[in-house]
FIZAVEX-128587 format. One line per 10 residues: number of its first residue (from 1); their letters; for each residue y, x, z of N, C-alpha, C. Coordinates in Angstrom, 2 decimals, padded with zeros to 5 digits. Layout:
N
NUM = A = Y/X/Z/Y/X/Z/Y/X/Z ~ ...;
//
This chain:
64
1 = XXXXXXXXXX = 047.91/017.16/-001.42/047.18/017.63/-000.26/046.01/016.68/000.01 ~ 044.81/017.21/000.11/043.62/016.41/000.39/043.14/016.68/001.79 ~ 042.70/015.61/002.41/042.14/015.73/003.75/040.66/015.43/003.65 ~ 039.85/016.32/004.15/038.41/016.09/004.14/037.93/015.88/005.57 ~ 036.92/015.06/005.70/036.34/014.81/007.02/035.04/015.58/007.13 ~ 034.83/016.12/008.29/033.57/016.81/008.53/032.63/015.96/009.38 ~ 033.07/014.78/009.76/032.25/013.88/010.57/032.23/012.51/009.92 ~ 031.20/011.70/010.20/031.13/010.36/009.61/032.22/009.45/010.17 ~ 032.56/008.39/009.45/033.57/007.45/009.95/033.07/006.73/011.18 ~ 033.96/006.21/011.99/033.55/005.48/013.20/032.66/004.29/012.85;
11 = XXXXXXXXXX = 031.85/003.85/013.81/030.88/002.78/013.59/031.55/001.47/013.22 ~ 032.67/001.17/013.77/033.32/-000.11/013.54/034.04/-000.21/012.21 ~ 034.17/000.89/011.49/034.91/000.87/010.24/034.09/000.14/009.16 ~ 034.75/-000.72/008.40/034.06/-001.51/007.39/033.74/-000.68/006.16 ~ 032.65/-001.03/005.53/032.27/-000.37/004.28/033.11/-000.93/003.14 ~ 033.19/-000.15/002.09/033.86/-000.65/000.90/032.99/-001.70/000.23 ~ 033.61/-002.54/-000.55/032.90/-003.65/-001.19/031.78/-003.14/-002.11 ~ 032.01/-002.08/-002.85/031.00/-001.54/-003.75/029.77/-001.06/-003.02 ~ 029.95/-000.48/-001.85/028.81/000.00/-001.07/027.99/-001.18/-000.53 ~ 028.66/-002.24/-000.13/027.94/-003.42/000.37/027.15/-004.06/-000.76;
21 = XXXXXXXXXX = 027.75/-004.13/-001.94/027.06/-004.73/-003.07/025.85/-003.90/-003.46 ~ 025.97/-002.59/-003.41/024.84/-001.72/-003.74/023.72/-001.91/-002.73 ~ 024.06/-002.02/-001.47/023.04/-002.25/-000.44/022.35/-003.59/-000.65 ~ 023.10/-004.61/-001.01/022.54/-005.93/-001.25/021.55/-005.88/-002.42 ~ 021.93/-005.19/-003.48/021.04/-005.08/-004.64/019.77/-004.33/-004.25 ~ 019.89/-003.27/-003.48/018.72/-002.51/-003.05/017.79/-003.37/-002.20 ~ 018.33/-004.14/-001.29/017.50/-005.02/-000.45/016.82/-006.09/-001.30 ~ 017.53/-006.65/-002.26/016.92/-007.67/-003.13/015.79/-007.07/-003.95 ~ 015.97/-005.86/-004.46/014.90/-005.20/-005.21/013.70/-004.92/-004.33 ~ 013.96/-004.50/-003.10/012.86/-004.24/-002.17/012.07/-005.51/-001.87;
31 = XXXXXXXXXX = 012.77/-006.60/-001.62/012.11/-007.88/-001.33/011.31/-008.35/-002.54 ~ 011.87/-008.18/-003.75/011.15/-008.57/-004.96/009.89/-007.74/-005.14 ~ 009.97/-006.45/-004.86/008.79/-005.59/-004.98/007.71/-005.97/-003.96 ~ 008.12/-006.24/-002.74/007.17/-006.64/-001.70/006.51/-007.96/-002.09 ~ 007.31/-008.90/-002.60/006.75/-010.20/-003.02/005.76/-010.02/-004.16 ~ 006.08/-009.15/-005.12/005.17/-008.92/-006.24/003.86/-008.31/-005.77 ~ 003.93/-007.38/-004.83/002.71/-006.76/-004.29/001.88/-007.81/-003.54 ~ 002.52/-008.64/-002.75/001.79/-009.68/-002.01/001.13/-010.67/-002.94 ~ 001.85/-011.09/-003.98/001.27/-012.04/-004.93/000.10/-011.40/-005.67 ~ 000.26/-010.15/-006.06/-000.83/-009.45/-006.73/-002.05/-009.31/-005.84;
41 = XXXXXXXXXX = -001.85/-008.98/-004.57/-002.97/-008.84/-003.64/-003.65/-010.18/-003.40 ~ -002.86/-011.23/-003.26/-003.46/-012.56/-003.05/-004.25/-013.02/-004.27 ~ -003.73/-012.75/-005.46/-004.48/-013.17/-006.64/-005.74/-012.34/-006.82 ~ -005.69/-011.07/-006.45/-006.87/-010.21/-006.58/-007.93/-010.54/-005.54 ~ -007.51/-010.60/-004.28/-008.46/-010.85/-003.20/-008.73/-012.33/-002.98 ~ -007.84/-013.18/-003.43/-008.01/-014.62/-003.21/-009.23/-015.18/-003.89 ~ -009.48/-014.75/-005.11/-010.65/-015.24/-005.84/-011.93/-014.79/-005.15 ~ -011.95/-013.58/-004.66/-013.14/-013.07/-003.98/-013.39/-013.80/-002.67 ~ -012.35/-014.02/-001.90/-012.54/-014.70/-000.62/-012.85/-016.18/-000.83 ~ -012.29/-016.79/-001.86/-012.60/-018.19/-002.15/-014.06/-018.35/-002.52;
51 = XXXXXXXXXX = -014.60/-017.43/-003.28/-016.01/-017.50/-003.65/-016.91/-017.34/-002.42 ~ -016.53/-016.47/-001.51/-017.37/-016.27/-000.33/-017.34/-017.50/000.57 ~ -016.21/-018.18/000.64/-016.12/-019.41/001.44/-016.99/-020.49/000.81 ~ -016.94/-020.60/-000.52/-017.78/-021.59/-001.20/-019.27/-021.27/-000.99 ~ -019.63/-020.01/-001.09/-021.03/-019.62/-000.87/-021.48/-019.95/000.55 ~ -020.61/-019.68/001.53/-020.95/-019.98/002.92/-021.13/-021.48/003.12 ~ -020.23/-022.26/002.53/-020.32/-023.71/002.67/-021.61/-024.23/002.04 ~ -021.97/-023.70/000.87/-023.20/-024.13/000.21/-024.43/-023.79/001.06 ~ -024.42/-022.61/001.66/-025.57/-022.21/002.48/-025.69/-023.06/003.74 ~ -024.54/-023.44/004.30/-024.58/-024.29/005.50/-025.14/-025.66/005.14;
61 = XXXX = -024.71/-026.19/003.98/-025.18/-027.50/003.56/-026.69/-027.47/003.29 ~ -027.15/-026.42/002.61/-028.58/-026.37/002.30/-029.41/-026.08/003.55 ~ -028.86/-025.41/004.53/-029.59/-025.11/005.75/-029.68/-026.34/006.67 ~ -028.68/-027.20/006.60/-028.60/-028.32/007.52/-029.42/-029.45/007.12;
//
């Protein structure tokens, strides 16, 4: 005899270990993806912004 539930388990009920591990892996993958995007954006835009700061500094020195 099988009993099926038509409603979700109560909020206080603990998850099974496999579900917690899967959630942990998903969060780690998400954090790794966000870090990779941030590093990529910094390396792409960092060179451009560094050059503009150097150009501004040079112009200030030559103007002064």
